[in-house]
N, C-alpha and C positions, 0 to 999 in steps of 0.2 A: 729624766727631766734636765738635769745639769748638762748632760751630753748634748741634748738638742739645743739648749741655750748657747752653749759654746760653739756649736756648729753654725747656728744662726748669726752669732757675733762675728765669727771668722768670715763667713760668706759676705756679710755686710761690709766688713773692713776691706775685704778683697775688692768688692765692687766699687767702693768709694775711692780706693787707691787707684784703680784703673781709670776712673773718671777724672780724677785730679791730674793724673799723668798726661792724659790726652789734652787737657786744657792748658797745662803748664809746659808744653814742649818748647825747647829752645834749640834752634838749629844754628850751625856754624860752618863756614867754608872759607878756605883761603887759597889763593894762587900766588904767583910771583909778584903781582902788582896790586891785588885786591883782597879785601877781607869783607865778608858779608855775615851779618847776624840777623836772625829772625826769631822773635820771641812772643811771649804771652800777650803783648799789646798789638799783635798783628802788624808790626812795623818792621820793614827791612832797613837795616843800616848798612849802606855800602860805603866802604872807606878805602881810599887810595893809600897803599903802603909801599909803593915803588920808591926808587931813589931819585928819579928825575922830578922835574917840576910837576906840580899838580895839574892834570889836564884841565883845559878850560871847559870842555864840553864832553859828555859821554852819552852813549846810547845803551840802554839796559833792556834785557828781556828776562823775565822771571816766569818760569813754568812750574806750577803747583798742580800736579794731577791734571785735571781737565781745564784749569784756569791759567790764563796768561796775562801778565801785567808788563807793560813796556812803555818806554818813553825816551825822549832826548832832553837832556837838562844840563845845568851847570852844577858843579860841586861848590860847597861853601869854601871859605878861605882855609879851613883846616883840612880840606880834602875829603869831606864826607857828605852823604846825602841820606835823607830819611824818606822812605817810600811806604805809604800806607797800603796794606793789602786789603782787598775787598772783604775778606773774612779769614778766619783762622784756617790753618793747614788741615786738610782732610785726613786725619789719622796718620797712616803710614805713607802718604803720597810723597814721592821723591821731589825735592825742590832743586831745580836746575837754574842757574843764573849765568847769563852771558853778558859781558860788558865789552863794548867797542869804544875805542878812543884813539885819536891821532893815527889812524891807519892800523891799529893793533886790535886784537880780540883775545879775550880769555874767557873760558867757561869754568864754572865751579859747581860741584854738587854739594849741597848742604847736608850735613849729617847731624843727627840729634846729639846734643851734649849730654 
């Protein structure tokens, strides 16, 4: 009886841990000029980390599995932008971000932290 109870407890704990990890994923990517975070709140934070002046306008393209989010916009004075994702990342789907600005382009692959 004790053995079955312990097995049931371990399986339940394993299941709950797997569920909470999928919901709490945090992804990060960095290139020469950009840093991108994506976390629990389904928001991408795109930040300019280059040494030149903050670009006035950027175009971004975010690919998450079968979903794509893109746009043209201005960064705030601190050089970052928040982009709301339509929904959380689908498990192990790779997140690819491409940013175009002032005739330049960089791509980042976000990895789980």
